[in-house]
N, C-alpha and C positions, 0 to 999 in steps of 0.2 A: 524617432519612425521618419524613413524619406517621406519627402513630399509627396512623392508620387503614390507611395503605399496608401498614404493619409487621402489623395485623391479617390483612389479606388475604393476604400473604406466609404467615403462620403458618398462616393454613387453607388456603393451595395445599400445604404441608409436609405437614399433618394428612390431607389427602385422600391424597398419594402415599402416606404410612406405612398409611394404612388399606384402600386397595385393592393392596398388593403381594401380595396372595393372595385369591382368593375360592374358597371351596369348594363345587358340585354338578358311523331317520328318518322322516322324514314326521311330520306331527303325531301325537302320543301322547295318549291318553285320560285325564282328569283324576285318575284312579283308578292309572292305570301311573304318572303323574309325580310321584303323592303317595308310591307305592311305593320310586321310586328317589330322590328327595330324602330318603326316611326310610333307606334304605341308606346314601347320601351321609354323612348327620350322625351315623350309628352306625359307619361303616368304621374299621377300627383300623389304625395302622403306627407303626413306631418311629421309622424315620429317613425323610428324604426332602431332595434337592436342590432348589434352585429358581434361574433367571436371570429376570431381568426389564429392560425397555426402557420409558423414560418419557419423554414429552416434554409442556410446557406452554406456554402464553403467556398475559401479564397484559396487557389492553389499558387504560390509563389516560386516560380522557377528562376534561379540565379540570383544575381544582387548582393547586398551586405544582409537582406534578411529572409532566404528563401523558407519554406516550409507551409504548414495550412494553419488557416485561421475558419475554425466552424463556428456558426452562430445558430443558436435556436431558440424561438422566441411563441409567446403567446398572447393575446391581447383581448380585450373587450370595448366595446364604446356606445353611446347612447347619442342619437343625433335628433335634434329637435328643429323640424326644417322650417316650421311656421314661426318659430321665435328666435331663429338663427342663433342657437345653442348646441354646445357639444361637449361631450365627455369623453377622451379616449386615456384607456390605460394598457402600458405592453409590460412586459416582462421579457428578459432577452439574457442569455448565456452566450458569454463570446468565451472562447477557447483559443489561447494564442499561447504558442509552444515557449517563448520567453516569460510570459506571464501566467500561465497556466488559466484557469476557469475563472471568470469575473462576472456578477451578478449586475444585472442594468435594469432599473424599473423606471418607467417614465409617465406622466399623467400630463394630459392637456387639456386645458376646460376654455369653449369660448363661452363668456358669460359680460351681458353688459356692453361694455362699449372695450373690451378687453381678452387677450389671448395670454392665459396663465400656462408656464409650463415648468413643472416638476421634476427634477431628477434626483433619484437617488444615488449619493456621493460615497462609496466605501468608506468608512471610518470615520465620516464627516456628517452623513445623515442628508435629509431631502433639502435640496436648494431650489427656490424659485424664481422666476424672474416673469415680468409681464410685458407685453407689446400692445399698444394701441390697436383696436380691432378695425379693420377696413373691409371695403368690398373685396379687394385683393387677397386679403389672409384669409376671407370665408372663403373662396374659390379653391385657394392653395389647400386648405384643410378640409374642405367638404370633399370627401372621396367621391359621392354619389356624383355630383356635377362632373368631377374629371375623369371619372370611368366614362360616364355617360359622354362625353365629349369624344374619348377614344375610340367607343362605339360608333358614333356618328361619321367619324372620319377613316373609320378600319377599311383597309385595302379589299380584303375579302369577309365575308361571312359564310361558313358554311353550317348546313343544319346536321343533326346528328339526331338517332333514336330517341325519342322521347324517353324520359325518365320521372321518378319521384321522388321529390324533398320533402322529409317531415311531414307525408300524407297529403303534399301539393302536385298535382299533376305539372310538370314543366317542359316547355320545348327546351331542347337543348343546343347551344351553336358553338363553334370552332371560331374564334376570332384572330385574325390576323390584324394588326395596327398598324397605323400609320408608322412608319420611322420619324418622320418630320413631327408630327402631333405628339409622341413619345416624347422625343426631345424637348420639346416647348414644356412637357408635363414635367420631367426632370428638373428643367431649368427654374422652373416656379418652385419645386420641391428644395431645390439647392438656396435658396434664398435665405441668408444668414448662418451659412455653411462655409464660413470663411471666404465670401465672396465666389463659390464655386459658380462656374458657368458649362454646365454640359452641353450646351450648343456647339463648343469647340471637338466634341467628339462627332465622328461618322457611326452613329449607332448603327445603320443597315452593315457596315461591315463588323463591328463588335458584336453583336448577335449571331451566334451560331447555329442555335436554336431559340425557337418559342412558341410555346402553345398557352393559349387562353381559352377555356371554357366557361359557359354561362349557360347556367340555369335559371330559365325565365317561369314565373308561374303564367300558367294559360289563361285564368282566368282575371287576372288583376295586372300582368305584365309587370309586375314587382320583381327584381333580383332575388333569387333565392340563396343563390351559391354562385361561388368563384373559385376556379383552380388555376393558378398561374404556373408553369415551369418554364426556365428559361435558361439557356447556357451561354455565359459570355466568355469570348477569348481576344486577350489584349496583348501587345507588343508594346515596346517602350515608344516607338514614333506614332502610336495612335493615341497616348494620352499626354504626350509633349514631356518622356521622360528619357532617360539614359539608359544603356546597358548596365551602367554601373547600377542603377536602382533595380532592374531585374531584366529576365531574358523574355520570360511569357508568363502570362497570369491569367488564370481561368475561374470563373465565378459559376457555381450551380446553384439556383435557387429554385424554392419551390414554395408557394403560399396557397392557402385554402382560408375561406372564409365564407362563414354562413350568416345570412341575415334572417330575422325574424321579428315577431310582435310589433309588425305595421299597425302604426294609428291606434297604438296602447297608450295610456298615460305613461308618462316618464318624469321622474324627477332628477334634475341637475343642481347637485349644490356644491358651490366651491368650498375647499377646505378653509376653515378661518384663517390659518398660517399664511395661505397665497395671499391674503390681503394686504399685507405689507412688501409684497415682492418688489424689489428694484426696477426700475423699465428699462427695456433696450430700445436702442433708436430703431 
């Protein structure tokens, strides 16, 4: 696999991680939207559960590896904000022309002073590694804090007709994120991905379409649901590649996340086999 293709697949993964949670009827006046956004960014809670579905298609034209790669996944998570603990599980099926379908399963735990990551490797089994837990890691892994930052720095927030999510009356917003803030978020997610730095990309040029919808509970200002649709198109020069790598690459991504059971008791238990995981720098 060429380095350019690896770069784009890493970018795909970072995008999924970044949008695995986003924090914010009829049209509301700007003053009211600003008030609601302020309440969203200051709303407090101790625990929350979530589940998500995602699909992604990467189309490569030209180069040595033309074709289409599809990724379909689902995940669940628990966040204990009060104790700064987290558990995330994600299952993903990757379908590549030369390899067929491959199943991938990943678990991430933030417990105590460590972040533990377990990845199921075909024919080998689950392999665990751990990294010392720090404030920076919490910011990277806490999708709540990441997405609230995107909301705070949004270029535009437009109100849509109110809707109900799981019996809860919600405001609905269409959010246009700051490309600069999104670039910083992607760079944070890329830490540990072979030294990737997405600050090198001009995201404003790469994103051809982007739609972020947020459903916010009217009574608590908690996020109840998020849907992200985006289309990215890139040429070799956009990502430091050559025409030998590819002529054009297009990525279509959809992510839907639902949040529930706010402030309900949670239990996050680290699997015993993770305790002996080797440490990553």
